[in-house]
VEXMAR-418755 format. One line per field, with one value per residue: residue number from 1; x, y, z of N, C-alpha, C in turn. Coordinates in Angstrom, 1 decimal. Atoms other than C-alpha are relative to their C-alpha. Layout:
# VEXMAR-418755
nunu: c(NUM, ...) .
n_u: c(X, ...) .
n_v: c(Y, ...) .
n_w: c(Z, ...) .
ca_u: c(X, ...) .
ca_v: c(Y, ...) .
ca_w: c(Z, ...) .
c_u: c(X, ...) .
c_v: c(Y, ...) .
c_w: c(Z, ...) .
# end
This chain:
# VEXMAR-418755
nunu: c(1, 2, 3, 4, 5, 6, 7, 8, 9, 10, 11, 12, 13, 14, 15, 16, 17, 18, 19, 20, 21, 22, 23, 24, 25, 26, 27, 28, 29, 30, 31, 32, 33, 34, 35, 36, 37, 38, 39, 40, 41, 42, 43, 44, 45, 46, 47, 48, 49, 50, 51, 52, 53, 54, 55, 56, 57, 58, 59, 60, 61, 62, 63, 64, 65, 66, 67, 68, 69, 70, 71, 72, 73, 74, 75, 76, 77, 78, 79, 80, 81, 82, 83, 84, 85, 86, 87, 88, 89, 90, 91, 92, 93, 94, 95) .
n_u: c(0.4, 1.4, 0.4, 1.4, 0.5, 1.3, 0.5, 0.6, 0.9, 0.0, -1.3, -0.5, -1.4, -1.0, -0.2, 1.3, 0.0, -1.1, 0.4, 1.1, -0.6, -0.7, 1.0, 0.5, -1.1, -0.1, 1.1, -0.3, -1.0, 0.6, 0.7, -0.9, -0.6, -1.3, -0.4, -1.0, 0.2, -0.8, 0.7, -0.9, 0.8, -0.8, 0.4, -0.5, 1.1, 0.8, -0.8, 0.0, 1.4, 0.2, -0.9, 0.5, -0.9, 0.8, 1.4, 0.8, 1.4, 0.8, 0.6, -0.7, -0.1, 0.8, -0.7, -1.2, 0.5, 0.3, -1.3, -0.7, 0.7, -0.4, -1.4, -0.2, 0.4, -1.2, -1.1, -1.0, 0.4, -0.9, 0.5, -1.2, 0.1, -0.9, 0.2, 0.5, -1.1, -0.6, 1.0, 0.6, 1.2, 1.2, 0.3, 0.6, 1.4, 0.8, 0.5) .
n_v: c(0.7, 0.5, 0.9, 0.3, 0.9, -0.4, 0.8, -0.9, 0.6, -0.5, -0.6, 0.8, -0.3, 0.0, -1.4, -0.5, 0.5, -0.7, -1.3, 0.1, 0.3, -1.2, -0.9, 0.5, -0.2, -1.4, -0.3, 0.6, -0.8, -1.2, 0.4, 0.2, -1.3, -0.1, -1.2, 0.4, 1.3, 0.4, 1.0, 0.8, 0.8, 0.7, -0.4, -1.3, -0.8, -0.5, -1.1, -1.2, -0.6, -0.7, -1.2, -0.9, 0.1, 0.7, -0.4, 1.2, -0.3, 1.2, 0.7, -0.2, -1.5, -0.5, 0.4, -0.9, -1.3, 0.1, 0.1, -1.3, -0.8, 0.5, -0.3, -1.4, -0.1, 0.3, -0.9, 0.5, 1.3, 0.4, 1.1, 0.7, 1.3, 1.1, 1.2, 1.1, 0.9, -0.7, -0.3, 1.3, -0.1, -0.4, 1.1, 1.0, -0.5, 0.0, 1.4) .
n_w: c(1.2, -0.1, 1.1, 0.0, 1.0, 0.4, 1.2, 0.9, 0.9, 1.3, 0.4, 1.1, 0.3, -1.1, -0.4, -0.7, -1.3, -0.8, -0.3, -1.0, -1.3, -0.4, -0.5, -1.3, -0.9, -0.3, -0.9, -1.3, -0.6, -0.4, -1.2, -1.1, -0.3, 0.5, 0.8, 1.0, 0.5, 1.2, 0.8, 0.8, 0.9, 1.0, 1.3, 0.4, 0.6, -1.1, -0.7, 0.8, -0.1, -1.3, 0.0, 1.0, 1.2, 1.0, -0.1, 0.3, -0.1, 0.2, -1.2, -1.2, -0.1, -1.2, -1.1, 0.0, -0.4, -1.5, -0.7, 0.0, -1.0, -1.3, -0.3, -0.4, -1.4, -0.9, -0.1, 0.9, 0.6, 1.0, 0.8, 0.5, 0.8, -0.6, 0.8, -0.7, -0.5, -1.2, -1.0, -0.3, -0.9, 0.8, 0.9, -0.9, -0.4, 1.2, 0.3) .
ca_u: c(20.3, 16.7, 15.5, 12.0, 10.0, 6.9, 4.7, 3.9, 0.9, 1.0, 4.7, 6.3, 9.7, 12.7, 13.3, 9.6, 9.9, 13.2, 11.9, 8.7, 10.9, 13.0, 9.9, 8.6, 12.0, 12.2, 8.7, 9.8, 12.9, 10.8, 8.5, 11.5, 12.7, 15.9, 17.6, 20.3, 19.8, 21.9, 20.1, 21.9, 20.5, 21.9, 20.1, 22.0, 18.9, 17.0, 19.8, 20.0, 16.2, 16.2, 19.0, 17.1, 19.8, 17.3, 13.9, 11.3, 7.7, 6.5, 5.3, 8.0, 7.8, 5.2, 7.3, 10.5, 8.5, 7.3, 10.9, 12.3, 9.6, 10.6, 14.3, 14.0, 12.5, 15.9, 18.7, 21.1, 20.4, 22.9, 21.9, 24.5, 24.8, 26.2, 26.6, 24.7, 27.9, 29.0, 25.8, 25.1, 22.7, 20.3, 20.5, 19.6, 16.6, 15.4, 15.2) .
ca_v: c(-171.7, -172.6, -175.5, -176.5, -179.0, -177.9, -179.8, -177.7, -178.6, -178.2, -177.5, -178.7, -177.0, -177.5, -173.7, -173.1, -175.4, -173.9, -170.4, -171.3, -172.8, -169.6, -167.5, -169.6, -169.5, -165.7, -165.4, -167.7, -165.6, -162.5, -164.2, -165.1, -161.5, -162.1, -159.0, -160.6, -163.6, -165.6, -167.6, -170.4, -172.0, -174.5, -173.0, -170.2, -169.1, -168.8, -166.7, -164.4, -164.0, -163.1, -160.6, -159.0, -160.0, -162.3, -160.9, -163.7, -163.1, -166.7, -169.2, -168.2, -164.4, -163.9, -165.9, -163.9, -160.7, -161.9, -162.8, -159.4, -157.7, -159.8, -159.1, -155.4, -156.1, -157.3, -155.2, -157.4, -160.3, -162.2, -164.5, -167.1, -169.8, -173.0, -175.9, -179.0, -181.0, -178.4, -178.3, -181.8, -180.6, -179.0, -182.0, -184.4, -182.2, -182.1, -185.9) .
ca_w: c(142.4, 141.7, 139.6, 138.7, 136.7, 134.7, 132.2, 129.2, 127.0, 123.2, 122.8, 119.6, 119.4, 121.7, 121.7, 122.7, 125.7, 126.8, 126.5, 128.5, 131.2, 131.3, 131.6, 134.5, 136.1, 135.9, 137.4, 140.2, 140.8, 141.0, 143.6, 145.7, 145.5, 143.6, 142.3, 140.3, 138.0, 135.6, 132.9, 131.2, 128.0, 125.5, 122.6, 120.9, 119.0, 122.3, 123.9, 120.9, 120.9, 124.6, 124.1, 121.2, 118.6, 116.8, 116.2, 116.2, 115.4, 115.0, 117.6, 120.1, 119.6, 122.4, 124.8, 124.0, 124.5, 128.0, 128.9, 127.8, 129.9, 132.9, 132.5, 133.0, 136.5, 137.8, 139.0, 137.0, 134.6, 132.6, 129.8, 128.8, 126.1, 127.7, 125.3, 126.4, 126.9, 129.5, 131.5, 132.8, 135.5, 133.1, 130.8, 133.7, 134.7, 131.1, 130.9) .
c_u: c(-1.4, -0.2, -1.5, -0.4, -1.5, -0.4, -0.7, -0.9, 0.2, 1.3, 0.6, 1.5, 0.8, 0.2, -1.3, 0.0, 1.1, -0.4, -1.2, 0.6, 0.8, -1.0, -0.5, 1.1, 0.2, -1.1, 0.2, 1.0, -0.5, -0.8, 0.9, 0.7, 1.4, 0.2, 0.9, -0.2, 1.0, -0.8, 0.9, -0.9, 1.0, -0.5, 0.5, -1.0, -0.8, 0.7, 0.0, -1.4, -0.2, 0.8, -0.4, 0.9, -0.8, -1.4, -0.9, -1.5, -1.0, -0.6, 0.8, 0.1, -0.6, 0.7, 1.3, -0.4, -0.3, 1.4, 0.7, -0.7, 0.4, 1.4, 0.3, -0.4, 1.2, 1.0, 1.1, -0.5, 1.0, -0.6, 1.2, -0.3, 1.0, -0.3, -0.5, 1.0, 0.6, -1.0, -0.8, -1.2, -1.3, -0.4, -0.7, -1.4, -0.9, -0.5, -1.1) .
c_v: c(-0.5, -0.9, -0.4, -1.0, 0.4, -0.9, 1.0, -0.7, 0.6, 0.7, -0.9, 0.2, 0.0, 1.5, 0.5, -0.5, 0.7, 1.4, 0.1, -0.3, 1.2, 1.0, -0.4, 0.2, 1.5, 0.5, -0.5, 0.8, 1.3, -0.2, -0.1, 1.3, 0.1, 1.3, -0.2, -1.4, -0.3, -1.2, -0.7, -0.8, -0.7, 0.2, 1.4, 0.9, 0.6, 1.2, 1.2, 0.6, 0.8, 1.3, 1.0, 0.0, -0.6, 0.3, -1.1, 0.4, -1.2, -0.5, 0.2, 1.5, 0.5, -0.4, 0.9, 1.4, 0.0, 0.0, 1.4, 1.0, -0.3, 0.4, 1.4, 0.2, -0.3, 1.0, -0.4, -1.4, -0.3, -1.2, -0.7, -1.2, -1.0, -1.2, -1.2, -0.9, 0.6, 0.2, -1.3, 0.1, 0.3, -1.2, -1.1, 0.4, -0.1, -1.4, -0.3) .
c_w: c(0.3, -1.2, 0.1, -1.1, -0.3, -1.2, -0.9, -1.0, -1.4, -0.4, -1.0, -0.3, 1.3, 0.5, 0.8, 1.4, 0.9, 0.4, 1.1, 1.4, 0.5, 0.5, 1.4, 1.0, 0.4, 0.9, 1.4, 0.8, 0.5, 1.3, 1.2, 0.3, -0.4, -0.7, -1.1, -0.5, -1.1, -0.6, -0.9, -0.9, -1.0, -1.4, -0.4, -0.5, 1.1, 0.7, -0.9, -0.1, 1.2, 0.1, -1.1, -1.3, -1.1, 0.2, -0.5, 0.2, -0.2, 1.3, 1.3, 0.3, 1.3, 1.3, 0.2, 0.5, 1.5, 0.7, 0.0, 1.0, 1.4, 0.3, 0.5, 1.5, 0.9, 0.0, -1.0, -0.5, -1.1, -0.7, -0.7, -0.9, 0.6, -0.9, 0.9, 0.7, 1.3, 1.1, 0.3, 0.9, -0.7, -0.9, 0.8, 0.3, -1.2, -0.3, 1.0) .
# end
């Protein structure tokens, strides 16, 4: 398990911040040489966008594109929707 804290400038949407954090986490996992990763998010829209179910071309589209390019670099990558109520660790880090 890896956790991190980043400060993002000029972010206005919760989904945008969550996706930026996922992108940074995936890049960190690559640097550590992880082959298998599991990504958990509490935004169903962000999960669907990363899985390619929801096509988004607005202000988060470029982040989703970056994430999708990173995902193919792993041997195995699972993206899961976990409701906020069920993920107290992530909720504490977000505060």
